[in-house]
C-alpha positions in Angstrom: 20.6 19.2 110.6 18.7 17.2 107.9 16.9 15.3 110.7 15.3 18.5 111.8 13.8 19.1 108.3 12.6 15.5 108.2 10.9 16.0 111.5 8.7 18.7 110.1 7.6 16.6 107.1 7.0 13.5 109.2 5.0 15.3 111.9 1.9 13.0 111.7 4.2 10.0 112.0 6.2 11.2 115.0 3.1 12.3 116.9 2.3 8.6 117.2 5.6 8.1 119.0 4.5 10.5 121.7 6.8 11.2 124.6 9.5 8.9 123.3 10.1 11.2 120.3 10.0 14.3 122.5 12.7 12.9 124.8 14.9 12.1 121.9 14.4 15.6 120.4 15.1 17.3 123.8 18.4 15.4 124.0 19.3 16.4 120.5 18.4 20.1 121.0 20.2 20.6 124.3 23.2 22.8 124.2 22.9 24.0 120.6 24.8 27.3 120.0 25.1 27.7 116.3 22.8 30.6 115.2 21.8 28.9 112.0 20.7 25.8 113.9 19.0 27.8 116.6 16.8 29.6 114.1 15.5 26.2 112.9 15.4 24.8 116.4 13.2 27.6 117.7 10.8 27.0 114.8 10.6 23.3 115.6 10.2 24.0 119.3 7.1 26.1 118.5 5.6 23.3 116.4 6.2 20.7 119.1 4.8 23.0 121.8 1.6 23.6 119.7 1.1 20.0 118.5 2.2 17.8 121.4 1.1 17.3 124.9 4.1 18.4 126.9 2.5 18.3 130.4 5.1 15.8 131.7 8.0 17.6 129.9 7.4 21.3 130.8 10.6 21.6 132.7 12.7 20.1 129.9 11.1 22.4 127.3 11.7 25.3 129.6 15.3 24.4 129.8 15.9 24.3 126.1 14.1 27.5 125.3 14.3 30.0 128.1 18.0 29.4 128.5 18.5 31.5 125.4 16.5 34.4 126.7 17.3 37.2 126.1 19.0 36.9 122.7 22.2 39.0 122.6 23.6 37.6 119.4 24.8 40.2 116.8 25.7 38.9 113.3 29.3 39.7 112.3 29.9 42.0 109.4 29.5 40.5 106.0 27.9 37.4 107.5 27.4 35.0 104.6 24.6 33.0 106.3 22.2 36.0 106.8 21.1 35.1 110.3 20.5 38.3 112.2 19.9 38.9 115.9 16.5 40.2 115.1 15.6 37.0 113.3 16.6 35.0 116.4 14.7 37.3 118.8 11.5 36.9 116.7 11.9 33.2 116.5 12.5 32.8 120.2 9.5 35.1 121.0 7.2 32.9 118.9 8.5 29.8 120.6 8.1 31.1 124.2 4.5 32.2 123.4 3.5 28.9 122.0 2.1 27.1 125.1 0.4 28.3 128.3 2.3 25.6 130.1 5.5 27.7 129.8 3.8 30.5 131.8 4.4 29.3 135.4 8.1 28.6 135.0 8.8 31.4 132.5 7.2 34.4 134.3 9.7 34.6 137.1 12.6 34.8 134.6 10.7 37.6 132.7 10.2 39.6 135.9 13.8 39.2 136.9 15.1 40.5 133.5 12.6 43.3 133.7 13.9 44.5 137.1 17.7 44.2 136.5 18.2 44.4 132.7 19.6 47.1 130.5 17.2 49.3 128.5 17.7 47.1 125.5 17.0 43.9 127.6 14.0 45.5 129.1 12.5 46.4 125.7 13.1 42.8 124.5 11.6 41.4 127.7 8.5 43.6 127.5 7.9 42.7 123.9 8.1 39.1 124.7 5.9 39.3 127.8 3.3 41.2 125.7 3.2 38.4 123.2 3.1 35.7 125.9 0.5 37.0 128.4 -2.6 36.3 126.2 -1.4 32.8 125.6 -0.5 32.1 129.3 -4.0 33.0 130.3 -5.8 34.7 133.1 -4.7 32.3 135.9 -1.0 32.8 135.2 -1.4 36.6 134.8 -3.3 36.9 138.0 -0.7 34.9 140.0 2.2 37.0 138.8 0.3 40.3 138.3 1.5 42.1 141.4 5.2 41.4 140.9 4.9 42.2 137.2 3.2 45.5 137.9 5.8 46.4 140.5 8.4 46.2 137.7 6.3 48.0 135.1 5.2 50.9 137.2 8.7 52.1 137.7 9.3 52.3 134.0 5.9 54.0 133.5 5.7 56.4 136.4 9.4 57.3 136.6 10.6 56.8 133.1 14.1 57.2 132.0 13.5 56.0 128.4 10.5 56.9 126.3 10.6 53.7 124.3 10.8 51.6 127.4 7.8 53.5 128.9 5.8 52.9 125.7 6.6 49.1 125.9 5.7 49.0 129.6 2.3 50.5 128.9 1.7 47.9 126.2 2.6 45.1 128.7 0.3 46.6 131.3 -2.6 46.7 128.9 -2.0 43.0 128.0 -1.9 42.2 131.7 -5.2 43.8 132.4 -6.8 42.6 129.3 -5.8 39.0 130.0 -6.7 39.2 133.7 -10.2 40.6 132.9 -11.4 39.0 129.7 -15.1 39.1 130.6 -17.7 41.4 132.1 -17.1 40.1 135.6 -16.1 42.2 138.6 -13.0 44.4 138.1 -10.7 43.6 141.0 -7.2 42.4 141.6 -4.4 44.0 139.6 -6.8 46.3 137.6 -8.2 47.7 140.8 -4.7 48.3 142.2 -3.6 50.1 139.0 -6.7 52.3 139.1 -6.3 53.2 142.7 -2.6 54.1 142.5 -3.3 56.2 139.4 -6.1 58.1 141.0 -4.0 58.7 144.1 -1.3 60.3 141.9 -4.0 62.4 140.1 -5.1 64.0 143.4 -2.1 66.3 142.8 -2.6 67.0 139.1 0.1 69.6 138.9 2.9 67.1 139.9 5.0 65.7 137.1 4.0 62.1 137.9 0.3 62.8 137.2 1.0 62.9 133.4 2.4 59.4 133.5 -0.6 58.3 135.6 -2.8 59.7 132.8 -0.9 57.6 130.3 -1.7 54.5 132.4 -5.5 55.2 132.4 -5.6 56.4 128.8 -3.8 53.3 127.6 -6.4 51.1 129.3 -9.3 53.1 128.0 -8.0 53.2 124.4 -7.9 49.4 124.3 -11.4 48.9 125.6 -13.8 47.3 123.2 -10.9 45.8 121.2 -9.8 42.1 121.1 -6.7 40.1 120.9 -5.9 36.6 119.6 -5.5 33.9 122.2 -3.6 30.6 121.8 -6.8 28.6 121.0 -7.7 31.2 118.3 -10.7 32.4 120.2 -11.1 36.1 120.8 -10.5 37.5 124.3 -12.5 40.7 124.4 -11.3 43.5 126.5 -14.8 44.6 127.5 -16.2 48.1 127.5 -17.0 47.6 131.2 -13.3 48.2 132.0 -13.5 51.7 130.4 -16.7 52.4 132.3 -15.0 51.2 135.5 -12.2 53.7 134.9 -14.3 56.7 133.9 -16.7 56.6 136.8 -14.2 57.5 139.6 -12.0 59.5 137.3 -14.7 62.0 136.2 -15.8 62.6 139.8 -12.2 63.2 140.9 -11.3 65.5 137.9 -14.4 67.6 138.4 -13.7 67.9 142.1 -10.1 69.0 141.3 -11.3 71.5 138.8 -13.9 73.1 141.1 -11.5 73.2 144.1 -8.5 74.6 142.1 -7.2 77.9 143.3 -4.7 78.3 140.5 -5.4 78.4 136.8 -2.4 76.1 136.2 -4.2 73.3 138.1 -7.3 73.7 135.9 -5.1 73.6 132.8 -3.7 70.3 133.9 -7.2 68.9 134.6 -8.5 70.0 131.2 -5.4 68.4 129.5 -6.1 65.2 131.4 -9.7 65.3 130.1 -8.4 65.8 126.6 -6.0 62.9 126.9 -8.7 60.6 128.2 -11.2 61.6 125.6 -8.6 61.0 122.9 -8.2 57.5 124.3 -11.9 57.0 124.3 -12.0 58.1 120.6 -9.4 55.4 119.9 -11.6 52.8 121.7 -14.7 54.0 119.9 -13.1 53.3 116.5 -14.1 49.7 117.0 -17.5 48.9 115.3 -18.9 47.2 118.4 -17.6 49.7 120.9 -20.0 51.5 123.3 -19.6 54.9 125.0 -19.1 54.2 128.8 -22.3 55.0 130.7 -20.4 57.2 133.3 -19.2 59.5 130.5 -22.7 59.7 129.1 -24.2 60.4 132.5 -21.7 63.2 133.3 -21.3 64.8 129.9 -23.4 67.9 130.9 -21.2 68.6 133.9 -18.0 68.0 131.9 -19.2 70.2 129.0 -20.1 73.0 131.3 -16.6 73.1 132.7 -15.1 73.0 129.2 -17.3 75.9 128.0 -16.7 78.0 131.1 -12.9 77.6 130.6 -13.2 79.3 127.2 -13.4 82.7 128.9 -9.9 82.5 130.4 -6.8 82.8 128.2 -4.9 80.3 130.3 -7.5 77.5 130.0 -9.1 78.3 126.6 -6.7 76.2 124.5 -7.0 72.9 126.5 -10.7 73.4 126.8 -11.0 73.8 123.0 -9.1 70.6 122.6 -11.4 68.8 125.0 -14.6 70.2 123.3 -13.3 69.0 119.9 -12.9 65.5 121.2 -16.4 65.5 122.8 -17.8 66.6 119.5 -16.0 63.8 117.7 -17.3 61.2 120.1 -20.9 62.3 119.0 -22.4 61.9 122.4 -23.9 65.4 122.6 -27.5 66.2 121.8 -28.5 68.8 119.1 -29.2 71.3 121.9 -25.8 70.7 123.3 -24.2 71.1 119.9 -26.1 74.4 119.5 -24.9 75.5 123.0 -21.3 74.7 121.9 -21.7 76.6 118.7 -23.0 79.7 120.5 -20.1 79.6 122.9 -17.5 79.2 120.3 -19.0 81.9 118.1 -19.0 84.3 121.0 -15.4 83.5 121.6 -14.6 84.2 117.9 -16.4 87.6 118.1 -14.4 88.4 121.3 -11.2 87.8 119.4 -12.0 90.9 117.3 -11.3 93.2 120.2 -8.8 91.2 122.2 -5.1 90.4 121.9 -5.7 86.7 122.4 -6.2 85.0 119.1 -7.2 81.4 119.1 -9.3 81.8 115.9 -7.5 78.9 114.2 -8.2 76.5 117.1 -11.8 77.6 117.4 -12.4 77.3 113.7 -10.9 73.8 113.9 -13.5 72.8 116.5 -16.3 74.4 114.5 -15.1 72.4 111.5 -15.5 69.2 113.4 -18.9 70.4 114.6 -19.9 71.1 110.9 -19.1 67.5 110.1 -21.6 66.3 112.7 -24.2 69.1 112.2 -23.5 71.6 109.5 -26.9 73.2 109.9 -26.1 74.3 113.4 -22.9 76.0 112.3 -24.8 77.5 109.3 -27.5 78.8 111.5 -25.5 80.0 114.5 -21.9 80.9 113.5 -22.3 82.2 109.9 -24.9 84.9 110.6 -22.7 86.3 113.4 -19.6 86.4 111.1 -21.6 87.9 108.2 -22.8 90.6 110.6 -19.2 91.8 110.8 -19.1 92.5 107.1 -20.5 96.0 106.3 -22.6 96.7 103.2 -20.3 99.6 102.3 -16.5 99.5 102.3 -15.0 100.9 105.4 -12.6 103.8 105.0 -9.0 102.8 104.5 -8.2 104.8 107.6 -10.7 103.0 109.8 -8.5 100.3 111.1 -11.0 99.0 113.6 -13.7 98.4 111.1 -11.3 96.9 108.6 -9.8 94.6 111.3 -13.3 93.2 112.1 -13.9 92.6 108.4 -10.5 90.9 107.9 -11.0 88.8 111.0 -14.4 87.6 109.8 -13.3 86.8 106.3 -10.2 84.9 107.5 -12.4 82.7 109.6 -15.0 82.2 106.9 -12.4 81.1 104.3 -11.2 78.4 106.6 -14.5 77.3 108.1 -16.7 77.2 105.0 -15.3 74.2 103.2 -18.2 71.9 103.8 -20.7 71.9 100.9 -23.6 73.6 102.8 -21.4 76.2 104.4 -19.5 77.1 101.2 -22.8 77.4 99.3 -24.1 79.8 101.9 -20.8 81.7 101.9 -20.6 82.2 98.1 -24.2 83.4 97.9 -23.8 85.9 100.7 -20.4 87.3 99.5 -21.3 87.6 95.9 -24.6 89.3 96.7 -22.7 91.7 98.9 -20.1 92.3 96.1 -22.9 93.2 93.6 -24.5 95.6 96.1 -21.1 97.1 96.8 -20.2 97.9 93.2 -23.7 98.8 92.0 -25.5 100.3 94.9 -23.6 103.5 95.5 -21.8 106.3 93.8 -18.1 106.3 94.4 -17.0 109.9 94.4 -13.3 110.4 94.9 -10.4 108.0 94.6 -10.3 107.1 98.3 -13.8 105.7 98.2 -13.1 103.8 95.0 -9.9 102.3 96.4 -11.8 101.2 99.6 -14.4 99.6 97.5 -11.9 97.8 95.3 -10.0 96.6 98.4 -13.2 95.3 100.0 -14.3 93.6 96.8 -10.9 92.0 96.5 -11.1 90.6 100.0 -14.6 89.2 99.3 -13.5 87.4 96.1 -10.2 86.1 97.6 -12.2 84.6 100.5 -14.3 82.6 98.0 -11.2 81.7 96.0 -9.3 80.4 99.1 -12.2 78.3 100.3 -12.9 77.0 96.8 -9.2 76.1 96.3 -9.3 74.0 99.5 -12.3 72.2 98.3 -10.7 71.6 94.9 -7.5 70.2 96.5 -9.7 67.9 98.6 -11.6 66.9 95.4 -15.0 67.8 96.9 -17.7 66.5 94.6 -19.8 69.7 94.9 -17.2 72.0 93.2 -18.4 71.4 89.6 -22.0 72.5 90.4 -20.8 76.1 90.8 -20.4 76.3 87.0 -24.1 77.0 87.0 -24.5 78.5 90.4 -22.2 81.5 90.4 -19.8 81.4 87.4 -22.4 83.1 85.2 -22.9 85.6 88.0 -19.2 86.5 87.9 -19.2 86.9 84.2 -22.3 89.1 84.3 -20.7 91.3 87.0 -18.1 92.5 84.4 -19.9 92.0 81.1 -23.4 93.4 81.8 -23.7 97.2 82.0 -24.3 98.6 85.5 -28.0 99.2 86.3 -27.6 102.9 86.9 -25.2 103.6 84.1 -21.4 103.4 83.8 -20.9 106.8 85.3 -22.3 105.5 88.6 -19.8 102.6 89.0 -16.1 102.0 89.0 -14.7 100.5 85.8 -14.2 96.9 87.2 -12.3 95.9 84.1 -9.4 98.1 85.3 -9.2 96.7 88.8 -7.8 93.6 90.4 -11.3 92.3 90.8 -11.3 90.8 87.2 -8.2 88.7 88.1 -9.9 87.5 91.3 -13.0 86.5 89.4 -10.9 84.8 86.8 -9.0 82.7 89.4 -12.3 81.5 90.8 -13.7 80.6 87.4 -10.5 78.7 86.5 -10.8 76.4 89.6 -14.4 75.6 88.8 -13.8 74.9 85.2 -10.8 72.6 86.1 -13.1 70.5 88.3 -15.5 69.7 85.4 -15.5 66.4 83.6 -14.8 66.2 79.9 -18.4 66.2 78.7 -19.3 69.2 80.9 -16.2 71.0 79.7 -17.2 70.5 76.1 -20.6 72.1 76.8 -18.9 74.9 78.7 -16.6 75.6 75.8 -19.4 75.9 73.3 -21.0 78.5 75.4 -17.7 80.4 76.1 -16.7 80.5 72.4 -20.2 81.6 71.4 -19.9 84.5 73.8 -16.3 85.6 73.2 -15.0 84.4 69.9 -17.2 86.4 67.6 -15.1 89.4 68.5 -11.8 90.3 70.2 -12.1 89.7 74.0 -10.3 93.0 74.7 -10.4 94.0 78.4 -12.4 90.8 79.1 -9.4 88.7 78.1 -8.8 87.5 81.8 -12.4 86.1 81.9 -11.9 84.4 78.5 -8.7 82.8 79.6 -10.2 81.7 82.9 -12.6 79.6 81.0 -9.9 77.8 79.1 -6.8 77.2 81.3 -8.5 74.6 83.4 -9.5 72.4 80.4 -8.4 68.8 80.4 -6.1 67.6 77.6 -8.8 65.2 76.4 -11.3 68.1 76.0 -11.4 69.1 72.3 -11.1 72.8 71.4 -14.2 73.7 69.3 -12.2 75.3 66.4 -11.3 74.0 63.0 -7.6 74.6 63.5 -5.8 75.0 66.8 -2.8 76.5 65.0 -5.0 79.3 63.8 -6.4 79.9 67.3 -2.9 80.1 68.8 -1.8 82.4 66.0 -4.8 84.7 66.7 -4.3 84.7 70.5 -0.6 85.5 70.3 -1.2 88.2 67.7 -3.7 89.9 69.9 -1.3 89.6 72.9 1.5 91.3 71.0 -0.7 94.2 70.0 -2.7 94.9 73.1 -1.6 97.6 75.5 -3.6 96.1 78.4 -1.0 94.4 80.6 -3.6 92.2 82.4 -5.2 91.2 79.1 -1.9 90.4 77.5 -0.8 88.1 80.4 -4.2 86.4 80.3 -4.0 85.7 76.6 -0.4 84.3 76.9 -1.4 82.0 79.8 -4.3 80.6 77.8 -2.0 80.1 74.7 0.6 78.4 76.8 -2.1 76.1 78.3 -3.5 75.1 74.9 0.0 74.5 73.4 1.1 72.4 76.4 -2.0 70.2 76.3 -2.3 70.0 72.4 1.3 70.2 71.4 1.1 67.3 69.0 -1.6 69.1 67.0 0.3 72.4 66.8 3.2 71.6 64.4 2.4 74.5 62.1 2.4 77.0 65.0 5.6 75.6 66.4 7.6 75.3 63.2 6.4 78.3 61.4 4.8 80.9 63.7 7.4 80.6 66.5 10.2 80.7 64.1 8.8 83.7 62.4 8.3 85.4 65.7 12.0 84.8 66.6 13.4 85.9 63.3 11.3 89.0 62.7 10.6 90.3 66.2 13.3 89.0 68.5 16.6 88.4 66.8 16.4 91.2 64.3 17.8 94.5 65.5 15.0 96.9 66.4 13.9 99.0 69.4 14.3 96.9 72.6 10.8 97.2 74.1 9.0 95.5 71.2 11.7 92.8 71.2 11.3 92.2 74.9 7.5 91.9 74.6 7.9 89.4 71.8 10.5 87.5 73.8 8.0 87.1 76.6 5.5 85.6 74.2 8.1 83.3 72.7 9.4 82.2 76.1 6.0 81.2 77.5 5.3 79.1 74.4 8.7 77.4 74.6 8.1 76.7 78.3 4.8 75.0 77.5 6.7 72.7 75.1 9.6 72.0 77.4 7.5 70.8 80.4 5.8 68.2 78.2 9.2 67.1 76.7 8.2 68.1 73.2 11.0 67.4 70.7 11.3 71.0 69.8 11.3 72.4 73.3 15.0 72.2 74.1 16.1 73.2 70.6 14.0 76.4 70.8 15.4 77.1 74.3 19.0 77.0 73.0 18.2 79.9 70.7 18.3 82.2 73.7 22.1 81.8 73.9 22.4 83.7 70.7 21.0 86.8 72.5 23.6 86.7 75.3 26.0 88.9 73.2 23.2 91.4 72.5 23.6 94.3 74.9 19.8 95.2 74.7 18.6 91.6 75.1 21.2 89.7 77.1 19.8 90.0 80.6 16.2 89.5 79.4 17.3 86.4 77.4 19.2 85.0 80.5 16.2 85.5 82.8 13.9 83.9 80.2 16.1 80.9 79.9 16.3 80.5 83.7 12.6 80.8 84.1 11.7 78.1 81.6 11.7 75.0 84.0 10.1 76.9 86.9 6.4 76.4 87.0 5.5 78.4 90.2 3.0 81.2 89.4 2.2 79.7 86.0 -0.9 77.7 84.7 1.4 74.8 83.8 0.5 72.8 86.9 -1.4 69.7 87.7 -4.2 71.7 89.3 -5.1 72.9 85.7 -4.4 69.5 84.1 -1.2 70.6 82.4 0.9 67.9 80.7 4.1 67.7 82.8 6.6 65.0 82.0 9.2 63.5 84.4 12.8 64.9 84.3 11.9 67.7 81.9 14.0 70.1 83.9 17.0 67.8 84.0 16.7 67.2 80.2 16.8 71.0 79.6 19.7 71.5 82.0 21.7 68.7 80.4 21.4 70.3 77.1 22.4 73.8 78.2 25.2 72.8 80.6 27.9 72.6 78.0 27.2 76.2 77.0 27.3 77.4 80.6 30.4 75.5 81.4 32.1 76.9 78.4 31.3 80.4 79.5 32.6 79.7 83.0 36.0 79.0 81.5 36.5 82.4 79.9 39.6 84.4 80.6 39.3 87.1 83.3 39.4 90.0 80.8 36.3 88.5 79.1 34.5 87.6 82.3 31.7 90.1 81.8 30.5 88.0 78.9 29.7 85.2 81.3 27.3 87.4 83.3 24.2 86.3 81.3 25.2 82.7 81.9 25.5 83.3 85.7 22.1 85.1 85.7 20.5 82.2 83.9 22.1 79.6 86.2 21.1 81.5 89.3 17.5 81.4 88.2 17.6 77.8 87.0 19.0 76.3 90.2 15.9 76.5 92.4 14.0 74.5 89.8 16.4 71.6 89.7 17.4 68.7 92.0 20.8 69.2 93.6 22.4 66.2 91.8 21.6 67.8 88.5 23.6 71.0 88.9 26.3 69.9 91.3 29.2 69.7 88.8 28.3 73.0 87.3 28.2 74.7 90.7 31.7 73.3 91.4 32.9 75.1 88.3 31.3 78.4 89.4 32.7 78.2 92.9 36.2 77.8 91.5 36.0 81.2 89.8 37.9 84.1 91.3 35.1 86.6 91.8 37.4 89.5 92.3 38.6 89.2 88.7 35.2 90.2 87.6 35.2 94.0 86.9 31.8 94.9 88.3 30.1 94.4 91.7 26.9 93.1 89.9 28.9 90.3 88.3 30.7 89.4 91.5 
């Protein structure tokens, strides 16, 4: 086969030989069967078809190429030559699509294979036809269009294989695109396809109508796009084809909608509109695409049907889908957008008193509307939703009022993610919260509980919307460090305007945690320089004295700091020492947890600067407060502090992290501490519910959990091998293992689990152990 390679390199020379060389090559290539040679031969065939004039040798080239179609070769197992059937199929496809002169003799064979082949042969045939049609050109396509469509429409309108139908639709698009490359009259095969599809759609409830929609949608979705022809010019599938489809289609669909006597028919019509609009969206993604004039002319009539369908439960969902796509096409005027906003808002309000809840779908449409025109959503929808929120907390027994409030807030937290909408939301809800806690006297626990529940709902709505913005890395999140973070601090720090006796003690409620969560998200979004400035102000306000009940607010300003942000203290070790000391002495559960989270966050991000705290303070804590025999409650409190600090080290793969974790095994024989120690060990690699997450810029190293598990596995396996009479001693190990497992990949704990499953559980003396 060296002569084949030389032919490529000597192309310029052999071109001078003209037909004499081609005849010799044809004689050489005829009858070849070796897959290795065929792969090279197909590549050479393509070069010759592209570079030579084969007008007088079309039949001969047809014979040496199309005789191999379709390729059925399958490479044997362990084939040393690496020639696959897929390689040959691709090489032959490129060869057959190399010259328009192969079209007239090749198309009949394609049509034959399309009509009688197996599903695999049909897919191969369709992929090849799709590649060949643009090269063969309009004349060839038009001459074989009817026969080709007769084969395709069976696979499209009466499909037995989804993949074959998909390929058939692609071939149909290539056929119409190639047959109608200019803005000339749309006739011939395109007209036949349109008429047959519209005829089927006269009975929209029939199953075939959905396949007819796929035909029209495929053609519309490719309008305005282009394909590469053999001479490297661009054949443009003009927008006039889409206009030509939309004009009769809209008229027929509106007529079907208006004449429908069953809601099911209207549902199908609306779904058809949604599919066609989705196709138009795909077409409009092209920079030069234009919206078809018939769609622009009929948009008012179409929109009115969509909006009127919102009132019926049966048709509301497909109508929302269609409205959303109309909005995304951006063909509506501002007045029409406002009309849509009013209609959707009214539907949302109706959901408050009905059993049909499409709130999520309606909010999704409003979100798309906010992208196009946020001021309309802000001016129409938000006031209506805010009106559902009372100034005073509804009684806990008033389910109707509470239901309206919950419905409004659930919509608002999803809808108000765009900058303008979230800004309006935060201002309104925080103002309402201030009025709620400061503007009335709360006599009796029921009124106080209702107020706390309402305030909690308001703050969680802000937090949920803010978290979505943070996850999306919206650039406006940092600005709220000035806009409402000071307002949140002031709500808890400043004395109430009418005196403390006229207001609930907010520091003893869940509201302080809600506010802290919001502050943490905002602080985490700041850059390093802004975090530095923020820290200076925070330490000036809190560090002069103990934070006390305000510890959650102090912690909120710290846990979101970046590792690169310096802590403005002379010695971080002393800061950690002070924080953990206060945490051990405080009786306020919320304050203690807040201080521990901030200590864990600092230690995780600045572990390399905390050697004194790790080697001295943690060791002292262990020796004096945990391992030494004393009343169990103080020991358990100290163990919680110690465990959170060790966890902060383990997740960053600090050299001391695993060694400190192993100390917990020494408590497994201590009756007072065994179970607590086991649970502490099991919780170390689990980060859910902690501040050691990427959201708060924690330092988390790869394989930290596997490293810990590898270190403790020998101890656990040893305990699993105890004799039955000592089986109760293995209970702490089982507890630790059961908590560890959800935090680990399966491959990490597989062998240990095998050991556990081999145990005879009935030998364990207690039901708990079993």
